KEKE-127335 format. One line per 2 residues: number of its first residue (from 1); their letters; for each residue x, y, z of N, C-alpha, C. Coordinates in Angstrom, 2 decimals. Each point is the difference from the previous one (the first is absolute). Layout:
<rs>
NUM	a	X,Y,Z,X,Y,Z,X,Y,Z ~ ...;
</rs>
This chain:
<rs>
1	xx	100.69,55.44,-14.78,-1.15,-0.89,0.05,-0.63,0.07,1.38 ~ -1.27,-0.18,0.03,-0.71,0.00,1.27,-1.16,-0.98,-0.07;
3	xx	-0.34,-0.54,1.14,-1.10,-0.95,0.09,-1.31,0.76,0.02 ~ -0.99,-0.49,-0.73,-1.31,0.64,-0.05,-1.10,-1.03,0.19;
5	xx	-1.11,0.48,0.49,-1.23,-0.77,0.12,-1.04,0.71,-0.86 ~ -0.62,-0.72,-0.92,-1.02,0.57,-0.86,-1.30,-0.75,0.27;
7	xx	-1.02,0.75,0.38,-1.31,-0.60,0.28,-1.06,0.73,-0.81 ~ -1.06,-0.70,-0.32,-1.06,0.64,-0.78,-1.35,-0.60,0.33;
9	xx	-1.01,0.83,-0.23,-1.40,-0.41,0.18,-0.73,0.47,-1.26 ~ -0.25,-0.93,-0.90,-0.60,0.32,-1.29,-1.13,-0.99,-0.27;
11	xx	-1.25,0.50,-0.10,-1.14,-0.91,-0.18,-0.07,-0.67,-1.38 ~ 0.49,0.65,-1.05,-0.09,-0.54,-1.36,1.02,-1.11,-0.20;
13	xx	-0.48,-1.22,-0.29,0.88,-1.17,-0.16,1.06,0.20,-1.08 ~ -0.39,0.54,-1.14,0.92,0.18,-1.11,1.12,0.98,0.34;
15	xx	-0.37,1.12,0.59,1.00,1.01,0.39,0.90,-0.57,1.09 ~ -0.60,-0.70,0.96,0.79,-0.60,1.09,1.04,-0.97,-0.56;
17	xx	-0.39,-0.78,-0.98,0.93,-0.95,-0.63,1.14,0.76,-0.71 ~ -0.33,1.07,-0.72,1.02,0.79,-0.69,0.97,0.62,1.00;
19	xx	-0.51,0.48,1.13,0.86,0.59,1.03,0.96,-1.05,0.54 ~ -0.51,-1.22,0.26,0.88,-1.05,0.52,1.07,-0.37,-1.02;
21	xx	-0.34,-0.02,-1.27,0.99,-0.31,-1.04,1.07,1.08,-0.08 ~ -0.39,1.26,0.15,0.98,1.10,0.00,0.97,-0.16,1.17;
23	xx	-0.53,-0.36,1.15,0.86,-0.20,1.18,1.03,-1.09,-0.28 ~ -0.43,-1.09,-0.60,0.92,-1.09,-0.35,1.03,0.46,-1.01;
25	xx	-0.43,0.84,-0.98,0.92,0.53,-1.00,1.15,0.76,0.64 ~ -0.25,0.59,1.16,1.02,0.79,0.69,0.75,-0.82,1.05;
27	xx	-0.21,-1.31,-0.02,0.77,-0.88,0.87,-0.54,-0.12,1.41 ~ -1.20,0.51,0.25,-0.59,-0.13,1.33,-0.61,-1.39,0.16;
29	xx	-0.01,-0.49,1.21,-0.55,-1.32,0.30,-1.32,0.14,0.74 ~ -0.96,-0.84,-0.38,-1.30,0.02,0.68,0.19,-0.56,1.42;
31	xx	-0.46,0.75,0.99,0.07,-0.48,1.38,-1.38,-0.28,0.57 ~ -1.02,0.57,-0.61,-1.40,-0.30,0.28,-0.77,0.30,-1.26;
33	xx	-1.31,-0.25,0.00,-0.78,0.13,-1.24,0.17,1.38,-0.65 ~ -0.10,1.06,0.75,0.13,1.34,-0.55,1.19,0.74,0.61;
35	xx	1.09,-0.71,0.21,1.19,0.61,0.59,1.26,-0.60,-0.62 ~ 0.92,0.88,-0.34,1.29,-0.39,-0.58,1.11,0.67,0.79;
37	xx	1.19,-0.57,-0.05,1.15,0.58,0.68,1.26,-0.32,-0.79 ~ 1.01,0.83,0.21,1.28,-0.24,-0.65,0.87,1.23,-0.01;
39	xx	1.11,-0.10,-0.71,0.99,1.07,-0.08,-0.21,0.82,-1.26 ~ -0.09,1.32,0.17,-0.09,0.92,-1.13,0.78,1.26,0.34;
41	xx	0.74,0.53,-0.98,0.64,1.29,0.26,-1.03,1.11,-0.24 ~ 0.39,1.21,0.33,-0.93,1.13,-0.06,-0.60,0.21,-1.40;
43	xx	0.83,-0.09,-1.02,-0.49,0.19,-1.37,-1.01,-1.06,-0.39 ~ 0.29,-1.25,0.35,-0.93,-1.09,-0.33,-1.31,0.14,0.77;
45	xx	0.08,0.48,1.26,-1.24,0.24,0.77,-0.87,1.03,-0.70 ~ 0.61,1.10,-0.41,-0.75,1.06,-0.68,-0.58,-0.50,-1.32;
47	xx	0.81,-0.73,-0.75,-0.45,-0.54,-1.28,-1.16,-0.96,0.19 ~ 0.11,-0.90,0.97,-1.06,-0.96,0.27,-1.29,0.70,0.38;
49	xx	0.08,0.99,0.89,-1.22,0.69,0.44,-0.66,0.74,-1.17 ~ 0.79,0.58,-0.90,-0.58,0.64,-1.18,-0.72,-1.01,-0.88;
51	xx	0.60,-1.17,-0.18,-0.64,-1.05,-0.81,-1.27,-0.51,0.67 ~ 0.04,-0.17,1.33,-1.18,-0.49,0.71,-1.13,1.03,-0.05;
53	xx	0.36,1.26,0.14,-1.00,1.07,-0.08,-0.67,-0.01,-1.37 ~ 0.80,-0.17,-1.05,-0.52,-0.06,-1.36,-0.89,-1.23,-0.18;
55	xx	0.41,-1.13,0.55,-0.78,-1.24,-0.09,-1.33,0.15,0.70 ~ 0.00,0.61,1.18,-1.23,0.19,0.76,-0.92,0.98,-0.72;
57	xx	0.59,1.02,-0.62,-0.81,0.98,-0.73,-1.02,0.66,0.90 ~ -1.25,0.01,-0.45,-1.07,0.63,0.77,-0.85,-1.03,0.74;
59	xx	0.49,-1.24,0.02,-0.72,-1.05,0.73,0.20,0.18,1.51 ~ -0.95,-0.52,0.76,0.08,0.07,1.46,1.17,-0.83,0.49;
61	xx	0.73,0.51,0.98,1.09,-0.79,0.58,0.95,0.84,0.82 ~ 0.84,-0.70,0.72,1.00,0.63,0.86,1.27,-0.85,-0.10;
63	xx	1.11,0.66,-0.29,1.30,-0.67,-0.08,0.96,0.75,0.90 ~ 0.69,-0.72,0.87,0.95,0.63,0.92,1.34,-0.70,-0.11;
65	xx	1.04,0.79,-0.21,1.36,-0.51,-0.01,0.71,0.59,1.21 ~ 0.43,-0.85,0.91,0.58,0.44,1.27,1.44,-0.49,0.12;
67	xx	0.97,0.93,0.01,1.37,-0.42,0.28,0.10,-0.53,1.44 ~ 0.84,-0.99,0.21,0.21,-0.58,1.32,1.50,0.04,0.29;
69	xx	0.39,0.66,1.09,1.43,0.10,0.32,0.53,-1.35,0.50 ~ 1.29,-0.17,-0.10,0.66,-1.25,0.37,-0.27,-0.37,1.45;
71	xx	0.03,0.99,0.87,-0.23,-0.25,1.43,-1.40,-0.55,0.24 ~ -1.01,0.63,-0.61,-1.37,-0.48,0.17,-0.21,-1.35,-0.67;
73	xx	0.65,-0.22,-1.13,-0.11,-1.29,-0.68,0.53,-1.12,0.88 ~ 1.07,0.27,0.74,0.58,-1.01,0.89,-0.95,-0.34,1.15;
75	xx	-0.92,0.91,0.32,-0.95,-0.23,1.11,-1.29,-0.68,-0.46 ~ -0.13,-0.23,-1.30,-1.24,-0.58,-0.53,-0.25,-1.40,0.55;
77	xx	-1.24,-0.29,0.24,-0.44,-1.31,0.50,-1.06,-0.55,-0.96 ~ -0.10,-1.30,-0.06,-0.97,-0.64,-0.89,-0.49,-1.29,0.64;
79	xx	-1.29,-0.26,-0.14,-0.59,-1.27,0.43,-0.54,-0.65,-1.25 ~ 0.43,-1.22,-0.27,-0.45,-0.74,-1.17,-0.50,-1.36,0.45;
81	xx	-1.21,-0.34,-0.40,-0.54,-1.33,0.27,-0.32,-0.62,-1.36 ~ 0.71,-1.04,-0.34,-0.19,-0.67,-1.29,-1.24,-0.88,0.06;
83	xx	-0.69,-0.16,-1.13,-1.18,-0.87,-0.04,0.39,-1.44,0.33 ~ -0.89,-0.69,0.65,0.27,-1.41,0.39,-0.17,-0.93,-1.17;
</rs>
């Protein structure tokens, strides 16, 4: 298993929604509006990307799945400001 970051930029609302649902189906968690993260092994990563490619079809968009090593994950920083 390895940690991955999946981000996408898709203008079509319907396709974007389908992509987010596929990410959830694979156990990824939404970390921002068009970004998901979580643990996937190599086979699941390949399977997910094939499904996302099929979902996107010939519509405009960009989907990136980036593995993140444990060392870099430990260095991650985040700033969160909750609404008042």
